[in-house]
C-alpha positions as CSV (number, residue, x, y, z in Angstrom):
1,X,-63.3,64.1,14.0
2,X,-62.8,67.4,15.6
3,X,-64.7,70.8,14.6
4,X,-60.5,71.9,13.3
5,X,-60.2,68.8,11.2
6,X,-63.5,69.2,9.3
7,X,-62.4,72.7,8.8
8,X,-59.1,72.0,7.0
9,X,-60.7,68.9,5.3
10,X,-63.1,71.2,3.6
11,X,-60.2,74.0,2.9
12,X,-59.4,74.5,-0.6
13,X,-56.3,72.9,-1.0
14,X,-55.0,75.2,-3.9
15,X,-56.2,78.1,-2.3
16,X,-53.1,80.4,-1.2
17,X,-52.4,83.8,-0.1
18,X,-52.1,87.3,-2.0
19,X,-48.4,87.1,-2.3
20,X,-48.3,83.1,-3.5
21,X,-50.9,83.9,-5.7
22,X,-49.1,86.8,-7.1
23,X,-45.8,85.4,-7.5
24,X,-47.1,82.0,-9.0
25,X,-49.6,83.0,-11.2
26,X,-50.9,80.5,-13.7
27,X,-50.8,76.7,-14.0
28,X,-51.4,73.9,-11.0
29,X,-50.4,72.6,-8.2
30,X,-46.8,70.2,-9.1
31,X,-46.0,67.4,-6.9
32,X,-45.2,67.9,-4.1
33,X,-41.9,66.0,-4.5
34,X,-40.4,68.3,-7.5
35,X,-41.7,71.5,-4.8
36,X,-39.4,70.2,-2.4
37,X,-36.5,69.0,-4.7
38,X,-36.6,72.9,-5.6
39,X,-36.6,74.3,-2.1
40,X,-33.7,72.0,-1.2
41,X,-32.1,73.4,-3.7
42,X,-32.3,76.8,-3.0
43,X,-31.2,76.2,0.8
44,X,-27.6,74.3,-0.8
45,X,-27.1,77.6,-2.6
46,X,-28.3,79.9,0.3
47,X,-25.6,77.4,2.0
48,X,-22.7,78.1,-0.5
49,X,-23.6,81.8,-0.1
50,X,-22.7,81.2,3.6
51,X,-19.9,79.6,3.4
52,X,-18.7,82.7,0.7
53,X,-19.9,85.2,3.1
54,X,-17.7,83.5,6.3
55,X,-14.8,82.8,3.5
56,X,-15.0,87.0,3.5
57,X,-14.8,87.3,6.9
58,X,-12.2,84.8,7.5
59,X,-10.1,86.7,4.8
60,X,-10.3,90.2,6.0
61,X,-10.0,88.9,9.9
62,X,-7.5,86.4,9.8
63,X,-5.0,87.0,7.1
64,X,-3.4,90.2,8.2
65,X,0.1,88.8,7.7
66,X,-0.5,86.8,4.8
67,X,-1.7,89.2,2.1
68,X,-1.2,92.7,1.6
69,X,-4.3,95.4,2.4
70,X,-5.1,95.5,-0.7
71,X,-5.2,91.9,-1.8
72,X,-7.1,91.0,1.2
73,X,-9.4,93.9,0.6
74,X,-10.2,92.6,-2.7
75,X,-10.3,88.8,-1.9
76,X,-12.6,89.3,0.8
77,X,-15.2,92.0,-1.1
78,X,-15.2,89.6,-4.0
79,X,-16.2,86.4,-1.8
80,X,-18.6,89.1,0.2
81,X,-20.0,90.0,-3.4
82,X,-20.5,86.2,-4.8
83,X,-22.3,85.5,-1.4
84,X,-24.6,88.5,-2.1
85,X,-25.3,87.9,-5.8
86,X,-25.9,83.9,-4.9
87,X,-28.5,84.3,-2.1
88,X,-30.1,87.4,-4.4
89,X,-30.1,85.0,-7.4
90,X,-30.8,81.6,-5.5
91,X,-34.3,83.4,-4.7
92,X,-35.0,84.4,-7.9
93,X,-34.0,80.5,-9.5
94,X,-36.1,78.9,-6.8
95,X,-39.3,81.1,-8.1
96,X,-38.3,80.6,-11.9
97,X,-38.3,76.6,-11.3
98,X,-41.7,76.9,-9.1
99,X,-43.3,78.5,-11.9
100,X,-41.9,76.6,-14.9
101,X,-42.8,73.2,-12.7
102,X,-46.6,74.6,-12.4
103,X,-46.6,75.4,-16.3
104,X,-45.1,72.4,-17.3
105,X,-42.7,74.4,-19.7
106,X,-39.2,73.5,-19.6
107,X,-36.7,74.4,-16.6
108,X,-34.9,77.8,-16.7
109,X,-31.1,77.6,-17.6
110,X,-29.3,78.3,-14.3
111,X,-27.4,81.5,-14.3
112,X,-25.9,80.6,-11.0
113,X,-23.3,78.5,-12.2
114,X,-21.6,80.3,-14.5
115,X,-21.4,83.1,-11.6
116,X,-20.0,80.7,-8.9
117,X,-17.6,78.9,-11.3
118,X,-16.4,82.7,-12.8
119,X,-15.8,84.0,-9.4
120,X,-14.0,81.4,-8.1
121,X,-12.0,81.0,-10.9
122,X,-11.3,84.7,-10.7
123,X,-10.4,84.2,-6.6
124,X,-8.2,81.6,-7.7
125,X,-6.3,83.1,-9.7
126,X,-6.2,86.2,-8.1
127,X,-4.4,84.0,-4.7
128,X,-1.9,82.1,-7.2
129,X,-0.5,85.4,-8.0
130,X,-0.1,86.6,-4.8
131,X,2.1,83.2,-4.1
132,X,3.5,83.4,-7.2
133,X,4.6,86.6,-6.7
134,X,5.5,86.0,-2.6
135,X,7.5,83.3,-3.9
136,X,9.5,85.5,-6.7
137,X,10.8,88.1,-4.0
């Protein structure tokens, strides 16, 4: 066994940095599978936010002849705002779930799901309205 392996084997497995200690106060270390599942869920929310970000940029860039400037700007800003809110909320959700796992309490309800559902429904409603108005002309 090398000196580095001996140092690692003697290290306290629950010792964390200052920031981690402040954010994850109390409780005990959860099963790593649950922590890793929480991280995968966080990354899924981040991927969703990135897709909405790309969609907002695409609407503004590639739909110059499809939508009026007001509709185009409304759609792109709506998608960009949803991306911003989801990415910020994903971090808060990850932290709340990690704390719940450590303290062995019920998991918090997600704010992200209604946010994404309502935002997506509003953007879709705007698109339907634009397409119906366009066909009526």
